[in-house]
ZANU-146730 format. One record per residue (C-alpha): residue number from 0; residue in three letters; chain; x, y, z. Coordinates in nm, 2 decimals, m for minus. Layout:
N
num:residu:chaine:x:y:z
NUM:ALA:A:X:Y:Z
...
This chain:
315
num:residu:chaine:x:y:z
0:MET:A:0.54:m1.45:m1.81
1:LYS:A:0.65:m1.77:m1.64
2:HIS:A:1.02:m1.69:m1.72
3:TYR:A:0.98:m1.33:m1.60
4:LEU:A:0.83:m1.43:m1.27
5:ARG:A:1.09:m1.69:m1.22
6:LEU:A:1.36:m1.43:m1.29
7:ARG:A:1.20:m1.19:m1.04
8:ALA:A:1.19:m1.46:m0.78
9:ARG:A:1.56:m1.55:m0.83
10:LEU:A:1.66:m1.19:m0.81
11:LEU:A:1.47:m1.14:m0.49
12:GLY:A:1.63:m1.46:m0.35
13:ARG:A:1.97:m1.33:m0.44
14:GLN:A:1.91:m1.00:m0.27
15:LEU:A:1.78:m1.17:0.04
16:ARG:A:2.10:m1.39:0.05
17:GLU:A:2.30:m1.07:0.03
18:LEU:A:2.11:m0.94:0.33
19:GLY:A:2.23:m1.24:0.53
20:TRP:A:2.04:m1.51:0.71
21:ALA:A:2.09:m1.35:1.06
22:ARG:A:1.97:m1.01:0.95
23:LEU:A:1.69:m1.17:0.74
24:LEU:A:1.56:m1.36:1.04
25:ALA:A:1.57:m1.06:1.27
26:LEU:A:1.42:m0.82:1.01
27:GLY:A:1.16:m1.08:0.89
28:SER:A:1.05:m1.14:1.24
29:LEU:A:1.00:m0.77:1.32
30:LEU:A:0.82:m0.71:0.99
31:GLY:A:0.61:m1.02:1.03
32:LEU:A:0.50:m0.93:1.38
33:GLY:A:0.44:m0.57:1.30
34:LEU:A:0.26:m0.61:0.98
35:GLY:A:0.07:m0.92:1.11
36:LYS:A:m0.06:m0.73:1.41
37:ALA:A:m0.16:m0.43:1.19
38:LEU:A:m0.35:m0.66:0.94
39:VAL:A:m0.53:m0.84:1.22
40:THR:A:m0.62:m0.52:1.39
41:ALA:A:m0.75:m0.38:1.06
42:ALA:A:m0.93:m0.69:0.96
43:THR:A:m1.12:m0.72:1.29
44:ARG:A:m1.27:m0.37:1.25
45:PRO:A:m1.52:m0.31:0.97
46:ALA:A:m1.41:0.04:0.90
47:LEU:A:m1.03:m0.02:0.91
48:VAL:A:m1.03:m0.33:0.69
49:TRP:A:m1.09:m0.12:0.38
50:VAL:A:m0.76:0.06:0.45
51:VAL:A:m0.57:m0.25:0.37
52:PRO:A:m0.63:m0.26:m0.01
53:GLY:A:m0.54:0.11:m0.04
54:ALA:A:m0.23:0.08:0.17
55:VAL:A:m0.10:m0.22:m0.03
56:ALA:A:m0.17:m0.04:m0.36
57:LEU:A:0.01:0.27:m0.24
58:LEU:A:0.32:0.07:m0.14
59:LEU:A:0.33:m0.10:m0.47
60:LEU:A:0.27:0.22:m0.66
61:SER:A:0.56:0.39:m0.48
62:ARG:A:0.79:0.11:m0.61
63:HIS:A:0.63:0.08:m0.95
64:ARG:A:0.66:0.45:m1.05
65:ARG:A:1.04:0.44:m1.01
66:ARG:A:1.12:0.10:m1.14
67:PRO:A:1.44:0.13:m1.34
68:ASP:A:1.34:m0.16:m1.57
69:LEU:A:1.01:m0.02:m1.70
70:LEU:A:1.17:0.12:m2.02
71:PHE:A:1.35:m0.20:m2.08
72:LEU:A:1.03:m0.40:m2.04
73:HIS:A:0.84:m0.17:m2.27
74:LEU:A:1.10:m0.21:m2.54
75:THR:A:1.12:m0.59:m2.49
76:THR:A:0.76:m0.69:m2.51
77:PRO:A:0.42:m0.51:m2.55
78:GLU:A:0.27:m0.75:m2.29
79:PHE:A:0.48:m0.64:m2.00
80:ARG:A:0.18:m0.48:m1.82
81:GLY:A:0.04:m0.83:m1.77
82:TRP:A:0.37:m0.95:m1.63
83:LEU:A:0.38:m0.67:m1.38
84:ALA:A:0.01:m0.72:m1.29
85:ALA:A:0.09:m1.09:m1.21
86:GLU:A:0.39:m0.99:m1.00
87:TYR:A:0.20:m0.73:m0.80
88:ALA:A:m0.09:m0.96:m0.75
89:LEU:A:0.14:m1.23:m0.61
90:LEU:A:0.31:m0.97:m0.38
91:ALA:A:m0.04:m0.87:m0.25
92:LEU:A:m0.15:m1.23:m0.20
93:LEU:A:m0.01:m1.27:0.15
94:PRO:A:m0.20:m0.97:0.31
95:ALA:A:m0.50:m1.06:0.11
96:LEU:A:m0.49:m1.42:0.26
97:VAL:A:m0.46:m1.28:0.61
98:VAL:A:m0.77:m1.06:0.56
99:LEU:A:m0.95:m1.35:0.39
100:ALA:A:m0.87:m1.58:0.69
101:LEU:A:m1.04:m1.34:0.92
102:GLY:A:m1.36:m1.36:0.71
103:ARG:A:m1.33:m1.04:0.49
104:LEU:A:m1.38:m1.17:0.14
105:ALA:A:m1.45:m0.84:m0.04
106:PRO:A:m1.15:m0.64:0.10
107:ALA:A:m0.92:m0.94:0.02
108:LEU:A:m1.03:m0.95:m0.34
109:LEU:A:m1.00:m0.57:m0.37
110:THR:A:m0.64:m0.60:m0.23
111:VAL:A:m0.54:m0.83:m0.51
112:LEU:A:m0.73:m0.63:m0.78
113:LEU:A:m0.59:m0.29:m0.68
114:ALA:A:m0.24:m0.44:m0.66
115:ALA:A:m0.27:m0.57:m1.02
116:ALA:A:m0.42:m0.24:m1.14
117:VAL:A:m0.10:m0.06:m1.03
118:ALA:A:0.07:m0.21:m1.33
119:LEU:A:m0.15:m0.01:m1.57
120:LEU:A:m0.01:0.33:m1.44
121:PRO:A:0.27:0.50:m1.62
122:ARG:A:0.62:0.55:m1.48
123:ALA:A:0.72:0.87:m1.31
124:PRO:A:0.84:1.14:m1.55
125:ALA:A:1.22:1.19:m1.56
126:PRO:A:1.33:1.51:m1.39
127:ALA:A:1.42:1.79:m1.63
128:SER:A:1.77:1.85:m1.51
129:GLN:A:1.84:2.11:m1.77
130:LEU:A:1.58:2.34:m1.61
131:ARG:A:1.69:2.50:m1.28
132:ARG:A:1.39:2.59:m1.07
133:ASN:A:1.39:2.80:m0.76
134:GLY:A:1.27:2.60:m0.46
135:LEU:A:1.22:2.61:m0.09
136:PHE:A:1.51:2.36:m0.03
137:ARG:A:1.88:2.38:m0.08
138:SER:A:2.01:2.17:m0.37
139:VAL:A:2.24:1.98:m0.13
140:ALA:A:1.93:1.84:0.03
141:PHE:A:1.84:1.67:m0.30
142:GLU:A:1.59:1.44:m0.13
143:TRP:A:1.38:1.73:m0.02
144:VAL:A:1.42:1.91:m0.35
145:SER:A:1.26:1.61:m0.52
146:ALA:A:0.99:1.61:m0.25
147:GLY:A:0.92:1.97:m0.33
148:GLN:A:0.84:1.88:m0.69
149:ARG:A:0.55:1.65:m0.58
150:PRO:A:0.23:1.85:m0.54
151:TRP:A:0.05:1.56:m0.36
152:LEU:A:0.30:1.58:m0.08
153:GLY:A:0.22:1.94:m0.01
154:LEU:A:m0.15:1.86:m0.02
155:ALA:A:m0.09:1.57:0.22
156:TRP:A:0.09:1.81:0.46
157:LEU:A:m0.20:2.06:0.44
158:GLY:A:m0.44:1.77:0.51
159:LEU:A:m0.24:1.66:0.82
160:LEU:A:m0.23:2.02:0.94
161:GLY:A:m0.61:2.04:0.90
162:VAL:A:m0.66:1.71:1.10
163:ALA:A:m0.43:1.84:1.37
164:ALA:A:m0.61:2.17:1.39
165:ALA:A:m0.96:2.00:1.39
166:THR:A:m0.85:1.77:1.68
167:ARG:A:m0.65:2.01:1.88
168:GLN:A:m0.87:1.96:2.19
169:GLY:A:m0.70:1.62:2.23
170:SER:A:m0.35:1.49:2.18
171:THR:A:m0.42:1.19:1.96
172:GLY:A:m0.51:1.37:1.64
173:PRO:A:m0.21:1.61:1.63
174:ALA:A:0.03:1.32:1.74
175:VAL:A:m0.10:1.11:1.45
176:ALA:A:m0.05:1.40:1.21
177:VAL:A:0.32:1.43:1.33
178:VAL:A:0.37:1.05:1.29
179:GLY:A:0.19:1.06:0.95
180:TRP:A:0.42:1.33:0.82
181:LEU:A:0.72:1.13:0.94
182:LEU:A:0.60:0.82:0.75
183:LEU:A:0.56:1.03:0.44
184:THR:A:0.93:1.09:0.44
185:LEU:A:0.98:0.72:0.37
186:GLU:A:0.91:0.80:0.01
187:THR:A:1.15:1.09:0.02
188:TYR:A:1.44:0.88:0.14
189:GLY:A:1.35:0.57:m0.05
190:PRO:A:1.53:0.60:m0.38
191:ALA:A:1.91:0.58:m0.36
192:GLU:A:2.11:0.84:m0.56
193:PRO:A:2.34:0.71:m0.84
194:TRP:A:2.68:0.60:m0.73
195:SER:A:2.84:0.87:m0.95
196:TRP:A:2.69:1.13:m0.72
197:LEU:A:2.90:1.00:m0.44
198:LEU:A:3.24:0.99:m0.61
199:PRO:A:3.31:1.37:m0.62
200:VAL:A:3.20:1.44:m0.26
201:LEU:A:3.26:1.12:m0.06
202:ARG:A:3.59:1.18:0.12
203:SER:A:3.47:1.04:0.45
204:PRO:A:3.17:0.81:0.50
205:GLY:A:3.11:0.96:0.84
206:SER:A:3.10:1.32:0.72
207:TRP:A:2.87:1.22:0.43
208:LEU:A:2.63:1.05:0.67
209:ARG:A:2.64:1.34:0.91
210:GLY:A:2.55:1.57:0.62
211:ARG:A:2.26:1.36:0.50
212:VAL:A:2.12:1.32:0.86
213:GLY:A:2.17:1.69:0.93
214:TRP:A:1.98:1.81:0.63
215:ALA:A:1.71:1.55:0.69
216:LEU:A:1.66:1.67:1.05
217:LEU:A:1.67:2.03:0.95
218:TYR:A:1.40:2.02:0.69
219:PHE:A:1.19:1.77:0.88
220:GLY:A:1.20:2.00:1.18
221:LEU:A:1.10:2.30:0.97
222:THR:A:0.81:2.12:0.80
223:VAL:A:0.68:1.95:1.12
224:ALA:A:0.70:2.27:1.33
225:PRO:A:0.34:2.38:1.26
226:LEU:A:0.21:2.03:1.34
227:ALA:A:0.42:2.02:1.66
228:ALA:A:0.29:2.37:1.76
229:VAL:A:m0.07:2.25:1.75
230:LEU:A:0.03:1.94:1.95
231:ALA:A:0.21:2.15:2.21
232:LEU:A:m0.09:2.38:2.26
233:GLY:A:m0.31:2.08:2.35
234:PRO:A:m0.30:1.83:2.64
235:ALA:A:0.04:1.69:2.54
236:GLU:A:0.20:2.03:2.62
237:ALA:A:0.57:2.10:2.55
238:GLY:A:0.70:1.79:2.73
239:GLY:A:0.50:1.54:2.53
240:THR:A:0.57:1.72:2.21
241:ALA:A:0.94:1.72:2.27
242:ALA:A:0.94:1.35:2.34
243:LEU:A:0.75:1.27:2.02
244:LEU:A:0.98:1.50:1.82
245:LEU:A:1.29:1.32:1.97
246:TRP:A:1.14:0.99:1.88
247:SER:A:1.07:1.11:1.53
248:ALA:A:1.43:1.24:1.49
249:LEU:A:1.56:0.90:1.59
250:VAL:A:1.34:0.71:1.35
251:LEU:A:1.43:0.96:1.07
252:THR:A:1.80:0.91:1.14
253:MET:A:1.75:0.54:1.11
254:LEU:A:1.57:0.58:0.78
255:VAL:A:1.87:0.78:0.64
256:LEU:A:2.12:0.52:0.77
257:ALA:A:1.91:0.23:0.63
258:LYS:A:1.92:0.40:0.29
259:TYR:A:2.30:0.36:0.28
260:ALA:A:2.33:0.03:0.48
261:PHE:A:2.28:m0.18:0.17
262:TYR:A:2.35:0.09:m0.10
263:PRO:A:2.28:0.07:m0.39
264:HIS:A:2.04:m0.23:m0.35
265:ALA:A:1.70:m0.06:m0.34
266:THR:A:1.50:m0.37:m0.23
267:LEU:A:1.73:m0.44:0.07
268:SER:A:1.73:m0.07:0.16
269:ARG:A:1.35:m0.06:0.15
270:LEU:A:1.32:m0.37:0.37
271:THR:A:1.57:m0.23:0.62
272:GLN:A:1.38:0.10:0.63
273:ALA:A:1.05:m0.08:0.69
274:GLY:A:1.22:m0.28:0.97
275:ALA:A:1.35:0.05:1.12
276:VAL:A:1.00:0.19:1.12
277:VAL:A:0.85:m0.12:1.28
278:VAL:A:1.12:m0.12:1.55
279:GLY:A:1.06:0.26:1.61
280:LEU:A:0.68:0.21:1.64
281:SER:A:0.73:m0.09:1.87
282:ILE:A:0.88:0.12:2.15
283:LEU:A:0.55:0.32:2.17
284:GLY:A:0.41:0.01:2.35
285:SER:A:0.46:m0.09:2.71
286:ASN:A:0.74:m0.34:2.66
287:PRO:A:1.08:m0.19:2.76
288:ALA:A:1.27:m0.47:2.58
289:TYR:A:1.19:m0.29:2.25
290:LEU:A:1.40:0.01:2.36
291:ALA:A:1.71:m0.21:2.38
292:LEU:A:1.62:m0.35:2.04
293:LEU:A:1.59:0.00:1.90
294:LEU:A:1.93:0.10:2.03
295:ALA:A:2.09:m0.22:1.89
296:CYS:A:1.93:m0.15:1.55
297:PHE:A:2.05:0.21:1.55
298:LEU:A:2.41:0.11:1.63
299:GLY:A:2.39:m0.17:1.37
300:LEU:A:2.27:0.06:1.10
301:LEU:A:2.53:0.32:1.18
302:ALA:A:2.81:0.07:1.15
303:LYS:A:2.67:m0.10:0.84
304:SER:A:2.61:0.22:0.66
305:ARG:A:2.96:0.35:0.73
306:SER:A:3.12:0.02:0.61
307:GLN:A:2.91:0.01:0.30
308:LEU:A:2.99:0.37:0.20
309:ALA:A:3.36:0.30:0.27
310:GLN:A:3.37:0.11:m0.06
311:TYR:A:3.31:0.43:m0.25
312:ARG:A:3.55:0.64:m0.05
313:GLN:A:3.77:0.88:m0.25
314:GLU:A:4.11:0.98:m0.12
């Protein structure tokens, strides 16, 4: 286990070096401020503090179910579950310490225990590519095709719609439902497709990115429309709903660009996506400086994703 954890630490260090110290400093500051504020806010409220263990476990579960090395670890050693449990417990240690420092012992312990328990769950089943299923989404929008094969995502959408309808007299509930559905797309655009998928179709990085963003906005718009309709019928009206949808479209575009900014490195892409979400959420506050930061991040992701995909360009 000691050698495995050392290897994982060295791999993470190498990926962070590839990210670059300047980007790491900016991204780490944003993530630290955003996550730190969220943890402090949750830990100071008795009801919200119990959300922290579940949120950390869900983030780790999302990564665990699609780890490419699970089969290798299973063939290498029968004790690999213990290795993974130790790794996930160490990753959950920082938020647990923050919660513990604010006097919440039980949620802190639960955070570490739930994180370690994620290692006991099986990997996601491989898609049956030989079976062609009729779906609601075009095959070219393969991220949404994958999302359509996850029943829990549809149940989550129905739950958000129910929350929006139940709180339609105000604007907070429907707005939270719209933002919640946007955040669920993080999982949809998290895994990067194999590089072999890019070779037959990537003639121009710009056209490839426009296609990915276009399909993302189209299907997000179609799926969020019922939630937005409930919001528009409330106090927010059409103007507030349009502003929230415009913000959602901007954040979703940044998610897609972040997916390819460090392609095919999944860890760096995930960190960049998390930073994009933190920057997007930051402009909802009262500080206008975050708007300039959001614009700078958007332009930086656009340039970085184009240059990264240019390495796979086919003439």
